[in-house]
Residue frames relative to the residue before (quaternion, step in Angstrom):
aa qw qx qy qz dx dy dz
M 1.0000 0.0000 0.0000 0.0000 0.00 0.00 0.00
P 0.4717 -0.6588 0.4777 0.3395 3.69 -0.90 0.58
T 0.2030 -0.7446 0.6178 0.1504 3.44 -1.23 0.44
R 0.7021 -0.4426 0.3003 0.4700 3.68 -1.13 0.08
R 0.7314 0.4213 -0.2071 0.4946 3.62 1.16 -0.70
R 0.7988 0.2568 -0.1138 0.5319 3.61 1.18 -0.56
P 0.1910 -0.7572 0.6043 0.1579 3.60 -0.32 1.03
V 0.3748 -0.6863 0.5688 0.2547 3.71 -1.21 0.27
R 0.0424 -0.8104 0.5841 -0.0178 3.60 -0.68 0.94
G 0.3529 0.7286 -0.5456 0.2166 3.67 -1.02 0.50
R 0.5246 -0.6107 0.5211 0.2834 3.39 -1.46 -0.16
D 0.3890 -0.7453 0.4916 0.2271 3.52 -0.84 0.97
L 0.7203 -0.4303 0.2871 0.4622 3.74 -1.19 0.26
G 0.6679 0.4571 -0.3313 0.4850 3.78 1.16 -0.44
G 0.5452 -0.6454 0.3677 0.3886 3.65 1.25 -0.23
D 0.4244 0.6801 -0.4750 0.3630 3.39 1.25 0.30
R 0.3933 -0.6960 0.5408 0.2617 3.53 -1.11 0.75
V 0.0787 -0.8057 0.5860 -0.0348 3.56 -0.75 1.27
E 0.0437 -0.7646 0.6408 0.0535 3.53 -1.16 0.78
L 0.1010 -0.7631 0.6361 0.0542 3.73 -0.86 0.81
E 0.1033 0.7660 -0.6309 0.0680 3.53 -1.05 0.85
V 0.5397 -0.6083 0.4804 0.3285 3.56 -1.19 0.68
S 0.0622 0.7967 -0.6010 0.0144 3.61 -1.00 0.71
V 0.3202 -0.6955 0.5844 0.2686 3.63 -1.18 0.07
A 0.5263 -0.6799 0.4457 0.2492 3.54 -0.88 1.11
R 0.1396 -0.7782 0.6021 0.1117 3.60 -0.69 0.97
K 0.7767 0.1318 -0.1167 0.6048 3.58 1.13 -0.15
L 0.6015 -0.5768 0.3857 0.3959 3.59 -1.14 0.03
Y 0.1209 -0.7946 0.5950 -0.0034 3.47 -0.81 1.19
T 0.3442 -0.6958 0.5920 0.2165 3.59 -1.36 0.26
C 0.3369 -0.7410 0.5410 0.2116 3.54 -0.51 1.08
P 0.3828 -0.7452 0.4959 0.2285 3.69 -0.71 1.11
G 0.5616 0.6241 -0.3617 0.4054 3.63 1.33 -0.30
C 0.8470 0.1159 -0.0204 0.5184 3.48 0.92 -0.96
R 0.3978 -0.7499 0.4065 0.3379 3.48 1.55 -0.13
A 0.5628 0.5748 -0.4652 0.3694 3.64 0.95 0.26
S 0.6777 -0.5072 0.3732 0.3798 3.61 -1.23 0.11
I 0.1845 -0.6741 0.6966 0.1622 3.41 -1.37 0.51
E 0.3285 -0.8063 0.4738 0.1321 3.48 -0.40 1.29
I 0.6260 -0.5401 0.4107 0.3845 3.59 -1.21 0.60
G 0.8137 0.2417 -0.2195 0.4809 3.48 -0.86 1.10
A 0.5152 0.6158 -0.4227 0.4203 3.65 1.30 0.00
E 0.4708 -0.5970 0.5993 0.2506 3.46 -1.26 0.78
H 0.1101 0.7814 -0.5960 0.1486 3.54 -0.89 1.00
V 0.4464 -0.6525 0.5066 0.3440 3.63 -1.29 -0.01
F 0.2737 -0.7299 0.6128 0.1299 3.48 -1.12 1.05
L 0.0834 -0.8159 0.5707 0.0418 3.59 -0.47 1.03
R 0.0839 -0.7509 0.6533 0.0487 3.64 -1.09 0.88
R 0.0066 -0.8197 0.5728 0.0052 3.51 -0.78 0.99
S 0.1547 -0.7684 0.6168 0.0720 3.47 -0.99 0.95
P 0.3879 -0.7601 0.4731 0.2190 3.63 -0.39 1.19
A 0.5659 -0.5997 0.4805 0.2988 3.60 -1.10 0.86
D 0.6571 0.5508 -0.2730 0.4362 3.67 1.04 -0.62
G 0.4759 -0.6979 0.3850 0.3718 3.52 1.33 -0.14
S 0.4063 0.7064 -0.4745 0.3329 3.60 1.18 0.37
Q 0.6913 -0.5364 0.2754 0.3981 3.57 -1.05 0.36
S 0.4591 -0.6652 0.5152 0.2851 3.69 -0.87 0.95
Y 0.0933 -0.7664 0.6355 0.0001 3.32 -1.50 0.53
H 0.2588 -0.7940 0.5359 0.1241 3.51 -1.24 0.46
Q 0.1009 -0.7994 0.5906 0.0442 3.52 -1.05 0.66
H 0.3174 -0.6976 0.6145 0.1870 3.64 -1.37 0.38
W 0.0636 -0.7716 0.6292 -0.0686 3.53 -0.71 1.41
H 0.5224 -0.5326 0.5705 0.3435 3.37 -1.55 0.57
T 0.5973 -0.5714 0.4103 0.3852 3.64 -1.08 0.66
A 0.6704 0.4835 -0.3027 0.4745 3.63 0.78 -0.88
C 0.6965 0.4587 -0.3178 0.4512 3.62 0.91 -0.74
A 0.6774 0.4714 -0.3153 0.4686 3.70 1.15 -0.37
R 0.3979 0.7108 -0.4913 0.3084 3.68 1.19 -0.10
P 0.6848 0.4631 -0.3554 0.4362 3.83 0.65 -0.70
I 0.6103 0.5443 -0.3468 0.4593 3.57 1.08 -0.53
A 0.6497 0.4871 -0.2988 0.5013 3.52 1.00 -0.82
R 0.6231 0.5507 -0.3229 0.4519 3.57 0.93 -0.65
E 0.6628 0.5148 -0.2793 0.4666 3.51 1.04 -0.99
L 0.5997 0.5311 -0.3551 0.4819 3.60 1.09 -0.67
D 0.6392 0.5344 -0.3058 0.4608 3.57 1.06 -0.79
L 0.6411 0.5278 -0.2815 0.4809 3.51 1.07 -0.74
A 0.7164 0.4369 -0.2878 0.4616 3.48 0.90 -0.82
R 0.5995 0.5574 -0.3670 0.4418 3.54 1.11 -0.29
G 0.8626 0.3719 -0.0840 0.3325 3.41 1.01 -0.89
């Protein structure tokens, strides 16, 4: 998992480039993992994805617990 000082970068099993970093919510977000709100001021994971097919990159805001499977997938793809 990322920390405030160390983002996690890598490629997922589909070949997409993924970067995870710790962030603090400046507005209300909806976590795509559980569909619940991430409240203003809450520490969470900011995910940036660049698809392998060259399509436009995008970002999402995830609860830290909901992002754990993504971080594990990056570890599996490395190894």
